[in-house]
C-alpha positions as a Markdown table, in Angstrom:
| # | Residue | x | y | z |
|---|---|---|---|---|
| 1 | Met | -0.6 | 9.7 | -9.2 |
| 2 | Phe | 3.1 | 8.7 | -9.0 |
| 3 | Pro | 3.4 | 5.5 | -10.9 |
| 4 | Asn | 7.2 | 5.3 | -10.7 |
| 5 | Leu | 7.2 | 5.7 | -6.9 |
| 6 | Ser | 4.4 | 3.1 | -6.7 |
| 7 | Ala | 6.4 | 0.7 | -8.9 |
| 8 | Glu | 9.6 | 1.1 | -6.8 |
| 9 | Met | 7.6 | 0.5 | -3.6 |
| 10 | Ala | 6.1 | -2.7 | -5.2 |
| 11 | Arg | 9.6 | -3.9 | -6.2 |
| 12 | Ser | 10.8 | -3.3 | -2.6 |
| 13 | Arg | 7.7 | -5.0 | -1.3 |
| 14 | Met | 6.9 | -1.8 | 0.6 |
| 15 | Asn | 3.4 | -0.6 | 1.4 |
| 16 | Leu | 2.4 | 2.9 | 2.3 |
| 17 | Lys | 2.5 | 2.2 | 6.0 |
| 18 | Met | 6.0 | 1.0 | 5.7 |
| 19 | Leu | 7.1 | 4.0 | 3.7 |
| 20 | Ser | 5.4 | 6.3 | 6.2 |
| 21 | Ser | 7.3 | 4.6 | 9.0 |
| 22 | Glu | 10.6 | 4.7 | 7.1 |
| 23 | Thr | 10.3 | 8.4 | 6.2 |
| 24 | Glu | 8.5 | 9.6 | 9.4 |
| 25 | Ile | 5.8 | 11.2 | 7.2 |
| 26 | Gly | 2.3 | 10.6 | 8.6 |
| 27 | Tyr | 0.4 | 7.8 | 7.0 |
| 28 | Glu | -2.7 | 9.9 | 6.2 |
| 29 | Ser | -0.6 | 12.7 | 4.9 |
| 30 | Leu | 1.4 | 10.4 | 2.7 |
| 31 | Lys | -1.7 | 8.8 | 1.4 |
| 32 | Asn | -3.1 | 12.2 | 0.4 |
| 33 | Lys | 0.1 | 13.2 | -1.3 |
| 34 | Met | 0.3 | 9.9 | -3.2 |
| 35 | Asn | -3.3 | 10.3 | -4.6 |
| 36 | Gly | -2.7 | 14.0 | -5.5 |
| 37 | Thr | -5.0 | 15.6 | -2.9 |
| 38 | Thr | -2.0 | 17.5 | -1.4 |
| 39 | Glu | 1.5 | 18.2 | -2.7 |
| 40 | Phe | 4.8 | 16.8 | -1.5 |
| 41 | Lys | 7.1 | 19.2 | 0.3 |
| 42 | Arg | 10.7 | 19.2 | -0.8 |
| 43 | Asp | 11.9 | 17.8 | 2.5 |
| 44 | Glu | 9.4 | 14.9 | 2.2 |
| 45 | Met | 10.6 | 14.2 | -1.3 |
| 46 | Ile | 14.2 | 14.1 | 0.0 |
| 47 | Lys | 13.2 | 11.6 | 2.7 |
| 48 | Ile | 11.6 | 9.3 | 0.1 |
| 49 | Lys | 14.6 | 9.6 | -2.2 |
| 50 | Lys | 16.8 | 8.3 | 0.6 |
| 51 | Val | 14.7 | 5.2 | 0.7 |
| 52 | Phe | 15.3 | 4.6 | -3.0 |
| 53 | Pro | 18.9 | 5.9 | -3.5 |
| 54 | Glu | 19.2 | 4.3 | -6.9 |
| 55 | Cys | 16.4 | 6.4 | -8.3 |
| 56 | Thr | 16.4 | 10.1 | -9.3 |
| 57 | Met | 13.8 | 12.5 | -7.8 |
| 58 | Asn | 12.6 | 13.3 | -11.3 |
| 59 | Tyr | 11.9 | 9.6 | -11.9 |
| 60 | Leu | 10.2 | 9.0 | -8.5 |
| 61 | Phe | 8.0 | 12.0 | -8.6 |
| 62 | Ala | 7.0 | 12.0 | -12.3 |
| 63 | Ser | 3.2 | 12.2 | -12.5 |
| 64 | Glu | 1.0 | 10.1 | -14.7 |
| 65 | Glu | 0.9 | 13.0 | -17.2 |
| 66 | Asp | 4.7 | 13.1 | -17.4 |
| 67 | Thr | 4.9 | 9.4 | -18.3 |
| 68 | Glu | 2.5 | 9.5 | -21.2 |
């Protein structure tokens, strides 16, 4: 659902459990947000942005439709 975020996680050798721990977002909740079942809240997006400071929020949270 979020290919750029997934790519940045891969570049950083970070899996979903690691991102969950780093951001203090529950693993199941984060998994649902990443696959599009539920939406990210703004504060969650900010926490994730802090993990990838070199990336913009627009880049990280572009959906697959946005990248086509």
